[in-house]
PyMOL commands that place a pseudoatom at each C-alpha (Angstrom):
pseudoatom trace, name=CA, resn=MET, resi=1, chain=A, elem=C, hetatm=0, pos=[-176.834, 65.394, 21.803]
pseudoatom trace, name=CA, resn=SER, resi=2, chain=A, elem=C, hetatm=0, pos=[-177.411, 64.490, 17.879]
pseudoatom trace, name=CA, resn=THR, resi=3, chain=A, elem=C, hetatm=0, pos=[-178.148, 61.084, 17.020]
pseudoatom trace, name=CA, resn=SER, resi=4, chain=A, elem=C, hetatm=0, pos=[-177.420, 59.202, 13.740]
pseudoatom trace, name=CA, resn=LYS, resi=5, chain=A, elem=C, hetatm=0, pos=[-181.059, 60.038, 13.060]
pseudoatom trace, name=CA, resn=ASP, resi=6, chain=A, elem=C, hetatm=0, pos=[-180.856, 63.562, 13.255]
pseudoatom trace, name=CA, resn=ARG, resi=7, chain=A, elem=C, hetatm=0, pos=[-178.607, 64.021, 10.444]
pseudoatom trace, name=CA, resn=PRO, resi=8, chain=A, elem=C, hetatm=0, pos=[-179.122, 62.007, 6.747]
pseudoatom trace, name=CA, resn=ALA, resi=9, chain=A, elem=C, hetatm=0, pos=[-176.166, 59.205, 6.145]
pseudoatom trace, name=CA, resn=PRO, resi=10, chain=A, elem=C, hetatm=0, pos=[-174.838, 59.310, 2.572]
pseudoatom trace, name=CA, resn=GLY, resi=11, chain=A, elem=C, hetatm=0, pos=[-176.816, 57.428, 0.134]
pseudoatom trace, name=CA, resn=ASP, resi=12, chain=A, elem=C, hetatm=0, pos=[-180.280, 58.769, 1.986]
pseudoatom trace, name=CA, resn=ARG, resi=13, chain=A, elem=C, hetatm=0, pos=[-183.166, 59.562, 0.159]
pseudoatom trace, name=CA, resn=ILE, resi=14, chain=A, elem=C, hetatm=0, pos=[-184.096, 63.736, 1.518]
pseudoatom trace, name=CA, resn=LYS, resi=15, chain=A, elem=C, hetatm=0, pos=[-187.923, 63.969, 1.237]
pseudoatom trace, name=CA, resn=PRO, resi=16, chain=A, elem=C, hetatm=0, pos=[-188.425, 67.827, 0.724]
pseudoatom trace, name=CA, resn=LYS, resi=17, chain=A, elem=C, hetatm=0, pos=[-190.408, 69.823, 2.431]
pseudoatom trace, name=CA, resn=LYS, resi=18, chain=A, elem=C, hetatm=0, pos=[-193.348, 70.987, 1.236]
pseudoatom trace, name=CA, resn=SER, resi=19, chain=A, elem=C, hetatm=0, pos=[-193.891, 74.564, 0.520]
pseudoatom trace, name=CA, resn=ALA, resi=20, chain=A, elem=C, hetatm=0, pos=[-194.582, 77.053, 3.194]
pseudoatom trace, name=CA, resn=LEU, resi=21, chain=A, elem=C, hetatm=0, pos=[-196.738, 78.511, 0.576]
pseudoatom trace, name=CA, resn=GLU, resi=22, chain=A, elem=C, hetatm=0, pos=[-198.662, 75.440, -0.607]
pseudoatom trace, name=CA, resn=GLN, resi=23, chain=A, elem=C, hetatm=0, pos=[-198.841, 74.462, 3.303]
pseudoatom trace, name=CA, resn=PHE, resi=24, chain=A, elem=C, hetatm=0, pos=[-200.776, 77.518, 4.499]
pseudoatom trace, name=CA, resn=THR, resi=25, chain=A, elem=C, hetatm=0, pos=[-202.917, 77.904, 1.208]
pseudoatom trace, name=CA, resn=SER, resi=26, chain=A, elem=C, hetatm=0, pos=[-204.245, 74.931, 1.852]
pseudoatom trace, name=CA, resn=THR, resi=27, chain=A, elem=C, hetatm=0, pos=[-205.233, 74.736, 5.040]
pseudoatom trace, name=CA, resn=THR, resi=28, chain=A, elem=C, hetatm=0, pos=[-206.779, 78.156, 4.871]
pseudoatom trace, name=CA, resn=LEU, resi=29, chain=A, elem=C, hetatm=0, pos=[-208.940, 76.896, 2.412]
pseudoatom trace, name=CA, resn=ALA, resi=30, chain=A, elem=C, hetatm=0, pos=[-209.985, 73.754, 4.055]
pseudoatom trace, name=CA, resn=LEU, resi=31, chain=A, elem=C, hetatm=0, pos=[-210.754, 75.503, 7.281]
pseudoatom trace, name=CA, resn=GLU, resi=32, chain=A, elem=C, hetatm=0, pos=[-213.079, 77.941, 5.149]
pseudoatom trace, name=CA, resn=ALA, resi=33, chain=A, elem=C, hetatm=0, pos=[-214.556, 75.292, 3.384]
pseudoatom trace, name=CA, resn=PHE, resi=34, chain=A, elem=C, hetatm=0, pos=[-215.865, 73.790, 7.136]
pseudoatom trace, name=CA, resn=CYS, resi=35, chain=A, elem=C, hetatm=0, pos=[-217.197, 77.195, 7.589]
pseudoatom trace, name=CA, resn=VAL, resi=36, chain=A, elem=C, hetatm=0, pos=[-219.349, 77.379, 4.969]
pseudoatom trace, name=CA, resn=ALA, resi=37, chain=A, elem=C, hetatm=0, pos=[-221.149, 74.346, 5.617]
pseudoatom trace, name=CA, resn=PHE, resi=38, chain=A, elem=C, hetatm=0, pos=[-221.481, 75.156, 8.987]
pseudoatom trace, name=CA, resn=ALA, resi=39, chain=A, elem=C, hetatm=0, pos=[-222.622, 78.602, 7.363]
pseudoatom trace, name=CA, resn=ALA, resi=40, chain=A, elem=C, hetatm=0, pos=[-225.232, 76.577, 5.218]
pseudoatom trace, name=CA, resn=VAL, resi=41, chain=A, elem=C, hetatm=0, pos=[-226.987, 74.314, 8.571]
pseudoatom trace, name=CA, resn=ALA, resi=42, chain=A, elem=C, hetatm=0, pos=[-227.278, 77.937, 9.991]
pseudoatom trace, name=CA, resn=LEU, resi=43, chain=A, elem=C, hetatm=0, pos=[-228.722, 79.691, 7.075]
pseudoatom trace, name=CA, resn=TYR, resi=44, chain=A, elem=C, hetatm=0, pos=[-230.751, 76.160, 6.631]
pseudoatom trace, name=CA, resn=GLY, resi=45, chain=A, elem=C, hetatm=0, pos=[-231.949, 76.324, 10.193]
pseudoatom trace, name=CA, resn=LEU, resi=46, chain=A, elem=C, hetatm=0, pos=[-232.737, 80.482, 9.713]
pseudoatom trace, name=CA, resn=ARG, resi=47, chain=A, elem=C, hetatm=0, pos=[-234.449, 80.395, 6.568]
pseudoatom trace, name=CA, resn=ASP, resi=48, chain=A, elem=C, hetatm=0, pos=[-237.889, 80.357, 7.704]
pseudoatom trace, name=CA, resn=SER, resi=49, chain=A, elem=C, hetatm=0, pos=[-237.360, 82.651, 11.211]
pseudoatom trace, name=CA, resn=ALA, resi=50, chain=A, elem=C, hetatm=0, pos=[-237.488, 86.381, 11.687]
pseudoatom trace, name=CA, resn=TYR, resi=51, chain=A, elem=C, hetatm=0, pos=[-233.808, 87.377, 12.148]
pseudoatom trace, name=CA, resn=GLU, resi=52, chain=A, elem=C, hetatm=0, pos=[-231.844, 90.387, 10.070]
pseudoatom trace, name=CA, resn=LYS, resi=53, chain=A, elem=C, hetatm=0, pos=[-232.024, 88.507, 6.097]
pseudoatom trace, name=CA, resn=GLY, resi=54, chain=A, elem=C, hetatm=0, pos=[-229.309, 89.521, 4.000]
pseudoatom trace, name=CA, resn=PRO, resi=55, chain=A, elem=C, hetatm=0, pos=[-230.558, 91.825, 0.465]
pseudoatom trace, name=CA, resn=VAL, resi=56, chain=A, elem=C, hetatm=0, pos=[-230.804, 87.897, -1.207]
pseudoatom trace, name=CA, resn=GLU, resi=57, chain=A, elem=C, hetatm=0, pos=[-233.065, 85.458, 0.476]
pseudoatom trace, name=CA, resn=ILE, resi=58, chain=A, elem=C, hetatm=0, pos=[-232.885, 82.147, 0.012]
pseudoatom trace, name=CA, resn=THR, resi=59, chain=A, elem=C, hetatm=0, pos=[-235.480, 79.497, 1.374]
pseudoatom trace, name=CA, resn=SER, resi=60, chain=A, elem=C, hetatm=0, pos=[-235.638, 76.413, -0.385]
pseudoatom trace, name=CA, resn=PRO, resi=61, chain=A, elem=C, hetatm=0, pos=[-233.523, 74.103, 1.469]
pseudoatom trace, name=CA, resn=THR, resi=62, chain=A, elem=C, hetatm=0, pos=[-232.765, 72.810, -2.236]
pseudoatom trace, name=CA, resn=VAL, resi=63, chain=A, elem=C, hetatm=0, pos=[-231.205, 75.692, -3.330]
pseudoatom trace, name=CA, resn=ILE, resi=64, chain=A, elem=C, hetatm=0, pos=[-228.817, 75.839, -0.048]
pseudoatom trace, name=CA, resn=TRP, resi=65, chain=A, elem=C, hetatm=0, pos=[-227.725, 72.546, 0.137]
pseudoatom trace, name=CA, resn=VAL, resi=66, chain=A, elem=C, hetatm=0, pos=[-226.493, 72.787, -3.565]
pseudoatom trace, name=CA, resn=ALA, resi=67, chain=A, elem=C, hetatm=0, pos=[-225.140, 76.067, -3.227]
pseudoatom trace, name=CA, resn=GLY, resi=68, chain=A, elem=C, hetatm=0, pos=[-223.437, 75.474, -0.040]
pseudoatom trace, name=CA, resn=GLY, resi=69, chain=A, elem=C, hetatm=0, pos=[-222.374, 72.011, -0.892]
pseudoatom trace, name=CA, resn=THR, resi=70, chain=A, elem=C, hetatm=0, pos=[-220.846, 73.334, -3.844]
pseudoatom trace, name=CA, resn=LEU, resi=71, chain=A, elem=C, hetatm=0, pos=[-218.821, 75.847, -2.371]
pseudoatom trace, name=CA, resn=PHE, resi=72, chain=A, elem=C, hetatm=0, pos=[-217.942, 73.383, -0.049]
pseudoatom trace, name=CA, resn=LEU, resi=73, chain=A, elem=C, hetatm=0, pos=[-216.491, 70.922, -2.361]
pseudoatom trace, name=CA, resn=LEU, resi=74, chain=A, elem=C, hetatm=0, pos=[-214.670, 74.215, -4.340]
pseudoatom trace, name=CA, resn=LEU, resi=75, chain=A, elem=C, hetatm=0, pos=[-212.729, 74.658, -1.624]
pseudoatom trace, name=CA, resn=LEU, resi=76, chain=A, elem=C, hetatm=0, pos=[-211.700, 71.340, -0.850]
pseudoatom trace, name=CA, resn=VAL, resi=77, chain=A, elem=C, hetatm=0, pos=[-210.738, 70.568, -4.162]
pseudoatom trace, name=CA, resn=LEU, resi=78, chain=A, elem=C, hetatm=0, pos=[-208.997, 74.083, -4.884]
pseudoatom trace, name=CA, resn=SER, resi=79, chain=A, elem=C, hetatm=0, pos=[-207.303, 73.259, -0.958]
pseudoatom trace, name=CA, resn=ARG, resi=80, chain=A, elem=C, hetatm=0, pos=[-205.528, 70.270, -3.037]
pseudoatom trace, name=CA, resn=LEU, resi=81, chain=A, elem=C, hetatm=0, pos=[-204.238, 72.790, -6.046]
pseudoatom trace, name=CA, resn=THR, resi=82, chain=A, elem=C, hetatm=0, pos=[-202.375, 74.995, -3.766]
pseudoatom trace, name=CA, resn=SER, resi=83, chain=A, elem=C, hetatm=0, pos=[-198.937, 73.774, -5.184]
pseudoatom trace, name=CA, resn=ARG, resi=84, chain=A, elem=C, hetatm=0, pos=[-200.147, 75.028, -8.997]
pseudoatom trace, name=CA, resn=PRO, resi=85, chain=A, elem=C, hetatm=0, pos=[-201.184, 78.604, -10.429]
pseudoatom trace, name=CA, resn=VAL, resi=86, chain=A, elem=C, hetatm=0, pos=[-204.153, 77.394, -10.758]
pseudoatom trace, name=CA, resn=GLY, resi=87, chain=A, elem=C, hetatm=0, pos=[-205.059, 76.631, -7.235]
pseudoatom trace, name=CA, resn=ILE, resi=88, chain=A, elem=C, hetatm=0, pos=[-203.672, 80.038, -5.981]
pseudoatom trace, name=CA, resn=ALA, resi=89, chain=A, elem=C, hetatm=0, pos=[-206.123, 81.711, -8.734]
pseudoatom trace, name=CA, resn=GLY, resi=90, chain=A, elem=C, hetatm=0, pos=[-209.085, 79.606, -8.095]
pseudoatom trace, name=CA, resn=GLY, resi=91, chain=A, elem=C, hetatm=0, pos=[-208.641, 80.305, -4.118]
pseudoatom trace, name=CA, resn=THR, resi=92, chain=A, elem=C, hetatm=0, pos=[-208.578, 83.796, -4.962]
pseudoatom trace, name=CA, resn=VAL, resi=93, chain=A, elem=C, hetatm=0, pos=[-211.497, 83.659, -6.769]
pseudoatom trace, name=CA, resn=ALA, resi=94, chain=A, elem=C, hetatm=0, pos=[-213.060, 81.732, -4.201]
pseudoatom trace, name=CA, resn=GLN, resi=95, chain=A, elem=C, hetatm=0, pos=[-212.490, 84.350, -1.487]
pseudoatom trace, name=CA, resn=VAL, resi=96, chain=A, elem=C, hetatm=0, pos=[-215.070, 86.793, -3.057]
pseudoatom trace, name=CA, resn=LEU, resi=97, chain=A, elem=C, hetatm=0, pos=[-217.483, 83.520, -3.738]
pseudoatom trace, name=CA, resn=VAL, resi=98, chain=A, elem=C, hetatm=0, pos=[-217.114, 83.323, 0.080]
pseudoatom trace, name=CA, resn=ILE, resi=99, chain=A, elem=C, hetatm=0, pos=[-217.736, 87.143, 0.628]
pseudoatom trace, name=CA, resn=ALA, resi=100, chain=A, elem=C, hetatm=0, pos=[-221.112, 86.999, -1.872]
pseudoatom trace, name=CA, resn=THR, resi=101, chain=A, elem=C, hetatm=0, pos=[-222.530, 84.429, 0.896]
pseudoatom trace, name=CA, resn=GLY, resi=102, chain=A, elem=C, hetatm=0, pos=[-223.047, 87.828, 2.805]
pseudoatom trace, name=CA, resn=LEU, resi=103, chain=A, elem=C, hetatm=0, pos=[-226.245, 88.481, 0.804]
pseudoatom trace, name=CA, resn=ALA, resi=104, chain=A, elem=C, hetatm=0, pos=[-227.790, 85.572, 2.360]
pseudoatom trace, name=CA, resn=LEU, resi=105, chain=A, elem=C, hetatm=0, pos=[-226.459, 85.134, 5.892]
pseudoatom trace, name=CA, resn=PRO, resi=106, chain=A, elem=C, hetatm=0, pos=[-224.945, 88.892, 6.895]
pseudoatom trace, name=CA, resn=MET, resi=107, chain=A, elem=C, hetatm=0, pos=[-222.667, 87.493, 9.600]
pseudoatom trace, name=CA, resn=MET, resi=108, chain=A, elem=C, hetatm=0, pos=[-220.804, 85.466, 6.695]
pseudoatom trace, name=CA, resn=TYR, resi=109, chain=A, elem=C, hetatm=0, pos=[-218.829, 89.420, 5.248]
pseudoatom trace, name=CA, resn=LEU, resi=110, chain=A, elem=C, hetatm=0, pos=[-217.812, 88.695, 8.940]
pseudoatom trace, name=CA, resn=VAL, resi=111, chain=A, elem=C, hetatm=0, pos=[-215.981, 85.056, 8.446]
pseudoatom trace, name=CA, resn=ALA, resi=112, chain=A, elem=C, hetatm=0, pos=[-215.546, 85.814, 5.197]
pseudoatom trace, name=CA, resn=GLY, resi=113, chain=A, elem=C, hetatm=0, pos=[-213.572, 88.911, 5.713]
pseudoatom trace, name=CA, resn=VAL, resi=114, chain=A, elem=C, hetatm=0, pos=[-211.473, 87.380, 8.748]
pseudoatom trace, name=CA, resn=PHE, resi=115, chain=A, elem=C, hetatm=0, pos=[-210.711, 84.239, 5.742]
pseudoatom trace, name=CA, resn=VAL, resi=116, chain=A, elem=C, hetatm=0, pos=[-209.536, 86.948, 3.401]
pseudoatom trace, name=CA, resn=ILE, resi=117, chain=A, elem=C, hetatm=0, pos=[-207.322, 88.185, 5.856]
pseudoatom trace, name=CA, resn=MET, resi=118, chain=A, elem=C, hetatm=0, pos=[-205.987, 84.675, 6.585]
pseudoatom trace, name=CA, resn=TRP, resi=119, chain=A, elem=C, hetatm=0, pos=[-205.748, 84.165, 2.700]
pseudoatom trace, name=CA, resn=VAL, resi=120, chain=A, elem=C, hetatm=0, pos=[-203.887, 87.250, 1.830]
pseudoatom trace, name=CA, resn=ALA, resi=121, chain=A, elem=C, hetatm=0, pos=[-201.273, 86.515, 5.133]
pseudoatom trace, name=CA, resn=SER, resi=122, chain=A, elem=C, hetatm=0, pos=[-200.964, 83.281, 3.481]
pseudoatom trace, name=CA, resn=LEU, resi=123, chain=A, elem=C, hetatm=0, pos=[-199.622, 84.267, 0.065]
pseudoatom trace, name=CA, resn=ARG, resi=124, chain=A, elem=C, hetatm=0, pos=[-197.619, 87.022, 1.355]
pseudoatom trace, name=CA, resn=LEU, resi=125, chain=A, elem=C, hetatm=0, pos=[-195.722, 84.588, 4.761]
pseudoatom trace, name=CA, resn=GLY, resi=126, chain=A, elem=C, hetatm=0, pos=[-195.282, 81.266, 2.601]
pseudoatom trace, name=CA, resn=THR, resi=127, chain=A, elem=C, hetatm=0, pos=[-193.970, 83.366, -0.006]
pseudoatom trace, name=CA, resn=ARG, resi=128, chain=A, elem=C, hetatm=0, pos=[-191.291, 84.939, 1.748]
pseudoatom trace, name=CA, resn=ILE, resi=129, chain=A, elem=C, hetatm=0, pos=[-190.646, 81.984, 4.104]
pseudoatom trace, name=CA, resn=ASP, resi=130, chain=A, elem=C, hetatm=0, pos=[-189.992, 79.805, 0.641]
pseudoatom trace, name=CA, resn=ARG, resi=131, chain=A, elem=C, hetatm=0, pos=[-187.766, 82.795, -0.417]
pseudoatom trace, name=CA, resn=GLU, resi=132, chain=A, elem=C, hetatm=0, pos=[-185.994, 82.379, 2.870]
pseudoatom trace, name=CA, resn=ARG, resi=133, chain=A, elem=C, hetatm=0, pos=[-185.752, 78.805, 2.647]
pseudoatom trace, name=CA, resn=ARG, resi=134, chain=A, elem=C, hetatm=0, pos=[-184.329, 79.069, -1.154]
pseudoatom trace, name=CA, resn=ALA, resi=135, chain=A, elem=C, hetatm=0, pos=[-181.528, 81.642, -0.295]
pseudoatom trace, name=CA, resn=TYR, resi=136, chain=A, elem=C, hetatm=0, pos=[-180.795, 79.527, 3.072]
pseudoatom trace, name=CA, resn=ASP, resi=137, chain=A, elem=C, hetatm=0, pos=[-179.958, 76.238, 1.148]
pseudoatom trace, name=CA, resn=ALA, resi=138, chain=A, elem=C, hetatm=0, pos=[-177.749, 78.782, -1.993]
pseudoatom trace, name=CA, resn=ALA, resi=139, chain=A, elem=C, hetatm=0, pos=[-175.934, 79.406, 1.264]
pseudoatom trace, name=CA, resn=HIS, resi=140, chain=A, elem=C, hetatm=0, pos=[-175.598, 75.813, 2.684]
pseudoatom trace, name=CA, resn=PRO, resi=141, chain=A, elem=C, hetatm=0, pos=[-174.999, 73.485, -0.057]
pseudoatom trace, name=CA, resn=GLU, resi=142, chain=A, elem=C, hetatm=0, pos=[-174.294, 71.111, 2.471]
pseudoatom trace, name=CA, resn=THR, resi=143, chain=A, elem=C, hetatm=0, pos=[-177.142, 70.263, 4.931]
pseudoatom trace, name=CA, resn=ALA, resi=144, chain=A, elem=C, hetatm=0, pos=[-179.857, 68.691, 3.804]
pseudoatom trace, name=CA, resn=PRO, resi=145, chain=A, elem=C, hetatm=0, pos=[-182.493, 70.418, 1.385]
pseudoatom trace, name=CA, resn=ASN, resi=146, chain=A, elem=C, hetatm=0, pos=[-184.831, 73.094, 2.904]
pseudoatom trace, name=CA, resn=VAL, resi=147, chain=A, elem=C, hetatm=0, pos=[-187.364, 73.116, -0.019]
for i in range(1, 147): cmd.bond("trace and resi %d" % i, "trace and resi %d" % (i + 1))
show_as sticks, trace
zoom trace
């Protein structure tokens, strides 16, 4: 059974859905930001240990925190800009930066690889879902927008 709240009444203001592309890419970048923050903590904790380091050895706590914090903030800001082309382009460039963190902490190559796969999937699936929503709305103009 449907209630009156299930369907908009005449004159109701219908709030369109956010783009699937925006939702997926924003979530991916936000999750990636927190993984970068945890990687900075790990690198800080391992800076004086005898673990197998990458080709770039960073032992200065200041460099670790500034670089990690900057990348963290960059990813968070980009996650809020994914509704614009600059956010998508910046997110793509940020994937390269996250891969580059593997030079200091080799395990980040694996983590970054997972996020690159998530980023590509977000771009492809988000675009496909948005295209299908537009096609549905064009075929069913009498229903509420699925934008």
